[in-house]
Each structure stands twice: as structure tokens, then as C-alpha cells.
N, C-alpha and C positions, 0 to 999 in steps of 0.2 A: 120527526125528523129531530135528530141531534143537534146541538149548537155546531160541534166543530164538523157536522156532514155540511151544515149549509155556509159554512166559512170555506169550508174545501170546494163545494160546487160554484161558490160566489168566484172563487180563486183560479178554478177552470175555466169560466168562462170569460173572465179578464185575459188570460192567457191565450183567449181562442181570438179575442178583440184584438192582440196586439199580433198575431197570426195575421190576421185580415189586416191588421195596417201594415206589416212588412209586406205583404205580398198585392195591395195594391197597385195599381198602375203597372203591374209586372206581367205579362204571359207566359209561358212556358219557356220559350226561346231565351226570353231576357232572365227570366228566374235561373235556369240554368247556366247561364254566364256570368251569373253574380254572385261569387263565393261567400261573402258578406251575406246576403241575404240568405241563400242557403242556409249556413250554419245558423245564422238567425232563427230561422224556421226550424234548424233540427233542434235547438237547444229548448224552444218552446214546445214542440213535442215531447223531448223529455220531462220537460215540467210539468205539462199534462200528465204524463206515465207516472210521476212520484206522488203525486196529487193523487191520482183516482186510487191509489197502492195505502192513500189513506183514510179512505172511504171506509166505514162500518160495512160489515159482512150483511146487516141486516137494511141497509139502502141497498147495496148491490143486488140483494134478493130479490127487492120488492121491485126492481127496474133491469129485470131478466133481458128488457127489450134492448138494451143498452150494450154493447160490447167490452164493458168495463175490462176482461182479460185481455183482450186481442190488441184495445189499446195501452192495458201497461205492460203487455209482450212487444209492441212497436218500442217505447219508451227504452226496453233492455237491447233491441236491436240497432236504434239509434245511437243509444250512448258506447255500445261495447263494437259495433263494426261502422262507423260512419263513414270508413274509405271505402267499404262494399255498397254503399249503398244506392237503388237505383233512385237518381234523385228527382226524377221524372213521375216516380211513384210517391214520393213523399211531398212532389207539386199536387197530386191528386188528393191527397188525404188532409193535405193544408187548406184546399181548395173546394173540397167536394165532403169529406168526412167528419172534418172537425166542427164544420159549419152546422152541421145536421148534429153533432154534438152538442155545442152550446145552444140548441134550439131546444133539443130535447131535455137538458138540463134548465135552462130558464121555464120550461113547462114542469118540471117537477119542484121546482125555486116558486112559481108563482101559487102551486096547488097547495104549499105548504106553508102559507105566509099567514 
């Protein structure tokens, strides 16, 4: 793994941690009522998608079990269609998919130390 990929993966994990902190103490209903938190979580999803686009083709190819393209695509949908997003889907992504992504990336990082 090259140094840039390592830095990008660490930054993705940092964004995932921020997202977990943003949603701590929230349930779906309270999340849906909190515009500030919804927007902050959406911004973290955008950041993660942007970071994924910086990863080398080689790294993404080595770890095809991670849906890199889908995550980067979610960035585009979130950035360009915020008002049409289903916030319950954003909640599920933030609380189910992103923690799994973080765990997978942590595995990649620890295997390459």
C-alpha cells in the first residue's frame, strides 16, 4: 500500500468516527427531527465519498469486497440531491454501513503495517 492510500484510509476512518459521534444518543426519530445532525452526517458521507475517489485503482482492486463505487456514488447523490434524500436511508447508512466500512478499512490498515 502506498503512503497516499494509507493516509486516505485513515481519513475515511476519522470521518466514520466523526459520524458515530454525531449520531451518538440519537434514534431514528430524533435524527429525523434534527436538521443540523442530518446535514452534518450528510457532509461526512460526502467527505467519505470524496476520499474514496482518491484511492488508487490498485488498492480498490485488491479489496473488491468493499463496495467502493457504490459509496462514492452515494457521495454524488448526497451532494447533488440533498433535498430528495430519504433521511431514514442516510440513518441506516451511517449506523450500519459506515461502521462496517470502518472495520474493513481498519483490517486493511493493520494488515499493511
